[in-house]
N, C-alpha and C positions, 0 to 999 in steps of 0.2 A: 794818710791812713796808717795806723800802726799795724804790725804783723798780727797781734792778738785780735785786733778788731776785724781784720780781714778773715781770719780763721773762724771767728764767730759768725760773720756774714755768710761764709761758706756753709756752716752747719745749719743756719736758718734756711738757706736755699735748698739743702738736701731734704730737710723736714717738710718744707712747703711743696716740694716736688713729689713727695710720696703719695701714692693713691690713698683715698679715704679708708678702704678696708685695712690697708697696711698700718695706717696710723692707729686705727681702732685696735688692731692686733697688739701693738706695743703698749697702748694704754691699758688693755685688759691684763697683760702680763705685769705691768706696774701695779695695778690694783691688787692682783693676786699676791704679789710679794709683800705689799703693805699689809694685807690681811694676815699673812703668816707672821710678820714681824711685830705688829702692834699687839699689845696685851688686851685681847678681847676674848669674849666667851666663845665656846665651841660653836654655838648656834650662829653667832655673828660671823665667825670665820667660814662656816658653811655657806651662809648667804653671800659673803664676799667672793668665795670661790665660784659659786654658781653665776653671780653677776659678771665676774671677770671672764668666765667661760663664754657667756653670751656676747659680751662686748668683743672679745677677741675672735670668736668663731662664728658670729652671726652670718658672715659672708659665705663661709663654707657650708653651713647648715642650710641656709636659704637656697644656695646654688643647687645643692643636692635635691631639695624638695621641689624647687621650680623646674629643674631639668627633668626630674622623674615624671612630674605632672604633664609637661609638654610632650615628652616622648611617649608616654602612655596614651595620651589623646591621639597623637599622630599614628601610632601603630595599633591602637585598639586592644592592647594587652599590656599588663603591668611591666614597665621597663625601668627598673631602678638602676642606680649607679653606685660606685664605691662610697660617695659622700653620704648616701643614705645609711649604709652600714655603720659608718662612724657616728652619724647623728643618733641613730638608734642606740648604739653602744654608750654614747655620752649620756643620753637621757636615762638609760637603764642604770648607769653608775650613780646618777643623782638620786634615782628612786631607791637605790640600795643604801643611800646615805654617805656615799663616797664622792663628795663634791670635789675634794682635792684631786683625786685620781681622774675624775671627769674633766676637770680644768686642764690638768697636765696632758691628758689624751688629746684634747682639742688643740692645745698649744703645739704639740708635736705634729699632729696631722696638718693643721693649718700652715705651720712652718714649712713642712715638706711640700704643700700645695703651692705656697708662694715661691719656693725654690724651683718647682716645676715651671711656674709661669716665668720666672727669671731666665731659666735655661732656654725655654722656647722663645721668650722675648729677645734674648741676646742673639740667638740664631737669626731671628727675623730682623733685628736691628742691623746686623751686619750687612744685610742687603737692602732693607727699606730705609736705611740712613741715606740711600741714594735720593730719596724724596727731598731731603734738605738741599740737594744739589740742583734740583729742578730750577732752571732759570726763570726769573719773574719779569725782568725788564730788559729793554734793548734800546740802543742809541740809533734811531732812524735818521738817515740823511734825506732831508726833504729836497724837493726840486730846486729850491733857491739856495741849497747848500747849508741851510741851518740844521742844527742837531735837535731832534725831539726825543726825549725819553718817554717811552710808552710801554705798556704791558706786552709781553711776548705773544699772548694769544690774539693780539690785534695786528700782528704782522701778516703780510700776504706774500705769496710767491712773487719774486721779482724785486722786492724791496731791497734797498741798499742799506747795510748796517755797518756802523763803525765799532770796532772792538779795540778797547784800550789795552795797553800792556798790563798784565796781571789780572785782567778782567775775564769774565766768564763768557764763553761763546753762547749767545742766546738761543740759537736754533740751528738746524742743519742748513748748510749752504756751500758756496764756492768762493774762494778768495779771488777778487778782481783787482786788488791793488795792495802791495806790501808783502813783506816776508816776515816770518816769525817762527818760533818753536812752540808746540802746544802739548800740554800734558793730557793725554787721552786715557789715563788710567781708569776713569769712571766708565769708559766704553769698552776698552780692550783688556783692562787688567795689566797693561804694560806700563811700568813705572818710568821708563826712559822717554822724555819728550821727543816728539817727531817734528822734523823740519818741514815747514809749509811755505809755499809760495803761490804766485798767481796760477790759477787753474786747479789747485788742489782742493779737495773736499774737506770741510770741517764739520764737527758734530756739536750739537747743543749739549751744554753741561760741562764740556771740556774747558780747561783753564789755559788762557793765553799766556805766553811767556813775555819776553822783553819788547817784542815788536808791536807796532800799531798797524792794523790792516782794515781794509774795507771788504766786506763780503756781500754776496747776493743770496737772498733767501731762495732755497730750492724746494723746501717742503713745508707743508702746514705744520704748526706746532704739535698737533695731535698725531702726526705721522712720522715724527723724528725717530731716529734710532733709540734715543734715550727714553722716549715715551713708550716705545715697544719693550724696552728693558723693564720698565715699571709694570707693564701689563704681564710680562712673563713672571715677574716677582710675585705679583698678586695671585696669578694662577698656581704658582708652585706651592703656595701656602694653603691652598684648599684641596689640592689633589694629593691624597695620601698614598703611601706605599701600600701594596697588597697586604703585607703583614700588619701594618697599622690599622688598615680597614677591617681585617679579620679580628684583631684584638678588640676593636671598638664594637664590632657586631657581637662578639662572644661575651663581653663584659656583663650586659644585663642578664643573660642566661645564667652565668656563673653566680651573680649576686642573688638571683632568685633561688638558686640551689642552696646557697649559704643560709638564706632566710628560712627556707623550708626545713633544713637540718636544725636550725636554731629552735624553730617552733616544735619540731619533733623531740628535741632535748627537753624543752620546757614541759611538754605534755607527758613524755615518757619517763623522765628522771624520777619524779616523786611516785608515780604509779607503778612503774615496772622495776626500778632500781632502788626504791626506798630512800632516795636522796631527799634532803630538806628542800623546801622551796627556795630559800636563800642560797643554798649551795648550788642548786640547779641553775638558778638565774645567773649567779656569778660565773659558773662554768660556761653557760650559753653565751654570755657577753664576751668572755675571753675568747671562745671559739670564733665568734663573729669578727672580732678584731684580727685574730690570727689568720683567718681564711680570707680576709679582705684583699682584693687583687690590686692594691695601690701601685706596687712596683711594676707589676705586669702591665698595668694601664699606661705607664710611661716608658715602656720598653722600646717603642718604635718611633713615635712621633718626634720627640726631642732629638733623637739620633738622626732621623731623616732630615729635619730642618737644619741641623748642624752641618750635615754633609752638603746640602744644597747651598748653604751659606758659604762654606769653605770654597766651593767651586766658583760661586758667583764672584768672590773676591779675586779669583784668578781669571775671570773673563769667560767662564763656562756657565751658561744659563739654562736651567732645566724648567720646563713648563709644569712639572709636577714630580712629587716624590716617587710615583710609580715608575717613571722612566729611569730615574737614577737607580732604584732598587732592581729593576729588570736588567740593567746593563751588565750586571755580573753574570747573567745567564746567556750572554751573547755567543752565538754559534757561527755566524757569518757576518762579514761587513763588506759592503760594496762602496767603492769610491768613484765619483766622477773624476775624470782625469784633469782637464784644464781648470786651473784655479783652485783645485783641491789637492791633488797629488803633485801637480806642477805649479810653477809660479804664474802661468797664464801670460807670460811675457817672453816671446821668442828671443833667443840670444845667438850670436855668432859663436859657434863652438870649434870651427876649423876653417882654414882657407889656405890657398896656395896659388902662386902665379909664376908664369914663365917670364924671363927677362924680355922686356919690350923696349921700344925707343924711350919709354918713360922709366925712370927708376921707381923702386917700390913705393917710396914716400909720395912721389907725385901721382902715381897711379891710384893709391889709396885716397889721396886728396880729391882726385877727379871722381872716384866712386862715391865719396861722401857728398860732393857737390851735386852729383846727379840724384842720389837717393834723397837728399834734402827736399827735392822738388816733387816727391811722391808722398802720398798719405797711407801707403800700404804698411801693415804691421811689420812685414819683413824689412821694409825700408827703415823703419824706426830702429829695428834691431841693429842694422848695419851702421847707421849714423851713431848710435849710442856706443857701439863697440869700438869704432874708429874715431872717437871724438877728438883724439889728439891730432888727427889729420884734418880737422875742420878748418882749412885755410879759406881765405876769401876768394876762391876761384868762382868766376862768373861764367857759367856754361849754359847756353840755351839747350833745354832738354825737351824731347818729344816723348810723352807718356802714351804708349800704345797698349790699350786694354787687352789683357790676355797674352801679351807678348813681352812687355817690359819697357825699359827705358833706352832711348837712343839719343846720342849727343855727338856733336862734331867738335874735336879738340885737336889743335895743331895739325889740321888738314887730314885728320883721320876720323873714321866713324867708330865710336865705341858703343857697345851694346851690353846691357845687363838684363838677363831674363831667365825664364825656366828652360831646362835642357831641351825640351821637345821642339823648340823653335829654331834650333841650330842644326845645320847639316854637316859643316866642316868641323867634326869633333875627333881629335886624336884619340887613339886607343887608351892612352894614359888617363885622359880625363873621363872617358867613358867608364873605365874600370873603377876610377875613383868615385864616380857618381853612384855606381852600383853598390860599392862598399858602404858609402855614406847612407844610402837609402835603406840598406839592410839594418843599419843602426837606428832607423826611424827618423832620420834627419831630412830636411828639405834642402835641396841643392840649387844654387843659382850660379849660372855660368857668366863669365865676363869675356867678351870677344872684341877683337880689333879687326875691322874690315871682314866680318863674318867668320873669322878664325878664332876659336876658343883659346884663350891664353891662361885661363885660371878659373877657380871656383870659390864660392862661399858656401859653407855648410851651416845651416841654422836649425835650432831645435828649442822647443819649450822645455826648460830644465826642471827636474824634480825639485820639490821643496827640500830644504836641508833636513827638516824633521820627518819627512815622509818615510825614508828608508828605516830609521829607528822605529817609527810607529808600526810599519809593516812587520818588521822582525819581532816586535813585542807581541803583536796579535798572533803571529804564527807560533810563537813560543808558548802561548796560552791555549793553543788548540783551536783558535778562531780562523775560519777560512777567509782569505782575503781575495777580493775580486775587483778588477778595474773595468769600468764601463766607459767606452769612448766612441765618439763618432769618427775618429781618425781611421785611416787605413790599417790593414792588418799588420803590415811591416812596422809602421810607426808605433802602433799600440803594443806589439810584442817586444819591440826594442825597449820601450819605457818600462814595460812589465818585467823584463829580464833585469834591467838596471835596479829596479825597486825590489826584486825578489818576490813579486806578487804571485799568488797561487794560480789565478785564472784571469785571462784577459778576454773581454768581450768587445770586439772592434767592429767598425762599420755599423754602429748601433744608432738607429733613429730615435729621437726623443720619446716617441710614443711606445717604443719597445723597452725602455728602461724599467717601467713598472712591471712588465711581464717577466723580466729577468729576476726582479726582486721576489715575485711570487714563486718562481722556480727554486730560488735559494731557500725560501721559507719551507717549501715542501720537502726539499732534500736534506736540509741541515737543521732547521729549527729557527729560533729567534734571530732575526736578521736586522742589521742597521744599514742605513744608507747615508752617505755624505755627499752633499752637492752644494752648488752656489748659484745656479742659474734658474731662469723661469722654466726651462725644459726639464729641470730636475724635480719640480714640485710634485708631479704625479707619483714619482718613485719615492719621494720623501714621505708622502701621505700613505703610500702602500706599505712601506717598511714598518716593522714593529717599533723601531726607534728611528725617526728621521732626524738627521743632524745637519744643520745649515751652517755654512761658513759665514762669519759676520760681515765680510766684505762683499757678500753676495747680494742678490736682489731681495726686495721686500717680499715678493711672492714666495721665494724659497724659505725665508725666515718665518713667514706666516704658516707655511705648510709643515714646518719642522717641529719636533718635540724638544730638541736641544739646539742651542746656538753657541758656536765657538766664535767669540767676538774678535779673536785674532785668527788669521788663516795659519794656524799652528797646530799640527797634529799631535804634538807633545801634550797639548791640553786634553785631547781625547784619551790619551794613554793615562793621564792623571785621573780623569773622570772614571775610567774603567777600574783603576786601582782603588779609588775611593769607594766605588760601588762594592768591591769585594770587602773592604774594611767595614762598610755599612752593614753588609749581610752578617759578618762575623760579630760586629758590635751588638746588633739586635739579638742574635742567637745567644750571645753571652748574657744579655739582660734578661731574656725570657727564661733561660735555664736557671740563672741565679735566683730570680724572683720566685719561680715555682719551687725550687729547693727550700728556700726560706719559708714559704707558706706551708709546705709539707712538714718541715721540721717543727714549726710553731704549733701546728695542729697536733702532732704526735706528743710534744711535751705538754700541751694544754691538758690532754687526757692522762698522760703518764705522771705528771707532777702537778702541784698546785700553783700553776703559773698565774701571776696577777695580770689584770687588764693593762696596768701601766707598763709592766715588763714586756708584754706582748706588743703593745703599740710602739715601744721604744725600739724593739728588734725590727718590727715591721717597717716603720718609717725610716729606720737606719738603712734598711735594704733599698728603700726608694731613693734615699740620698746617694747611695753608692751607684745605683743605676743611672741617676742623672749626671753624676760626675763622669761616669764612663761615656755617656753621650757627648759630653763637652769635649772629649778627646778628639772628636771628629772635626772640631773647629780648627785643629792644627793641620798644616800641610804635611 
C-alpha cells in the first residue's frame, strides 16, 4: 500500500466515524459557502443560506425544542434552555430577511456546542476507555488438562485459568503456578510492573508480562475490582458537583427572564419609545443572543469531568463530582492506622543479644528456624528480617499458645515469647522493654534456660507517604486524627512519629462512626480513610469516605472515593486538584457573566449586530471550555 493511499484510507475512516449530526454540520457549511460563491440571485442565496442553516443546525434546534417540551411536561411549568434562545434568534433573523446572519449564528453556536460535547467526551473517554480493556475471553484448564477458550462471564470461582505472556488477566484470582511481572496501571495507576509469584493476587484487565502462569478464579466476573471501577466511572458521570447542579437549575429561570425582557422590548419599543418594528425586533434579537447563558451553562460540568478524569488516570476514583468539589472544603480527616497510615506488616525495628554459648549468627539462625514453624504475624516479621540467616537448621519446636516457642538445641532449652511469661529478667532487659513499649513497639524476649539473653522489637511501620500527607493537611489547616484499636502507648508513639494532631486509641470498630460524628460537629466537613470491614460504618458516616484500594470490598462499597494504591500522596493530589477545580469553575462563571453584562450594555449603547453578538458570546464559551481542559493535566 502506498503512503498516499494509506492517508486517503485514514481520512475516509475519520469521516465515517463522525456522528451523523456532525457530518450534516459540515455539509451545511459547504452548501453555505457554495451559495456565496456561485453567481446566483439574492433570492436563491437567501434560500441557500436558510437551507444550509437547517442542515447544519437541525440537531441543535431540535434538541432545544425536545428538551424544553420534556422538562416542561415533567415540571409542569415552562422550562426552556439556551438552545431555545438561539433557535428563536435564528428564526427571527430569517424573518428579518437576514438569512446569511442566521446561518452564521447557527454555525457558530452549533460549533461551540460540538466543542462542548468534545470536551465532555474527552474527559469521559479518559476514564471510560477502560471499557475497551474489559477482558472478554479466558483460557480455562479443564479436568483432563485440555485448554478451552470461553467467555469470561462463564467462569466460576475455583476455575483454573492459564494466562500467556503478554496476555490479559481475565478476572480476579490468585497465582497457583508460575512467576511473572504484571502491568497493573489499569487498576492502580502505577506504571511500573509488579513482580508476582505463587500466592499473589492478580486482577482482571491487567496485562501479563513475559511469564506464563496458572491462576485460580477467586471472584465472579461481576464482582472484580475492575468491574467496580467501571461502576464508579458510571456513577461519577451522573453525580454533578453542587455548582453544576445549581447552574442547571438556574438556567431555565434565567432563559425565561431573557424571553420576558425580549417580549417587553417588542411590545414597548414601538409604543413607548417610538422605535420602528424592524429596529425593535433587531434589537430584541441581539439582546436575546447577548444575554444567552451559553458560557455559564458550561462553566462547571466540563471542568468537573476533566478533574475526575485526571485523577482516575492516577488511580483515584470518585463516585461523583460532588465529592471532588466538596473535598476543597475539608476541615478534618480521620485515618485508620493499620494498612492506611502504616504498612499493615510488622517489621523488626531493633534487637540486641548477650553473648551466649552460640555466636550471634548461629543464634539468629536458630531463632529463624524456630519462627519458621509458627504462623504468627510477628514470626513472619522475624523470618523476613533475618532471611540471610535462614540456614537449614532442623529443630523440633513446641508452639505454646499465649506463651511462645520452645526448642531444645545443643542440650539447652531456648524460648521466644512475650515478656510477661519470663521471671528471670535482668534490669537491663526490663528497662529496654519499657523504653521500646513507650515507642509503641511490641517486644519479644529470647531466653536460654529461662534466663533472658536478648530481645526483638517489632512495629508496624508508617507508610513512606504518610508523614508528607499529614504535614500537607496540617499546613492547609485540616485537622488530622488517627483512629486505632491499638493500646494508648502504641497509638501515641505512631502519632508522634507521623506528627498527627489527635490520636484516638483503644477504639472498638463500632466507636469509629461516633468519633466521625464528633469531628463533624466540632470542625465541619470531615473525611475518613480506611480499608477494612470495620471501617465501613465510619466511611458511610463521614462527609467523604475514602477507601484504600487494597482494602476490602465492603469498605470500597461504602466509600465515596477509592485510592487504588495505598498511597496517601494520591489523596494530597486529589485535594490539590479539588482546589484547582473550585478556582477553575469560579473563573469560568465570573468570565461568562462579565461577557454577558458587557454584551447587553453595548447592545443598547451601540448598534451591535446579531452576528457580532454571537461571535463574542460563543467565543467566550470557547475560552471557558479551553480553561476546563486545563484540568486534564496533572
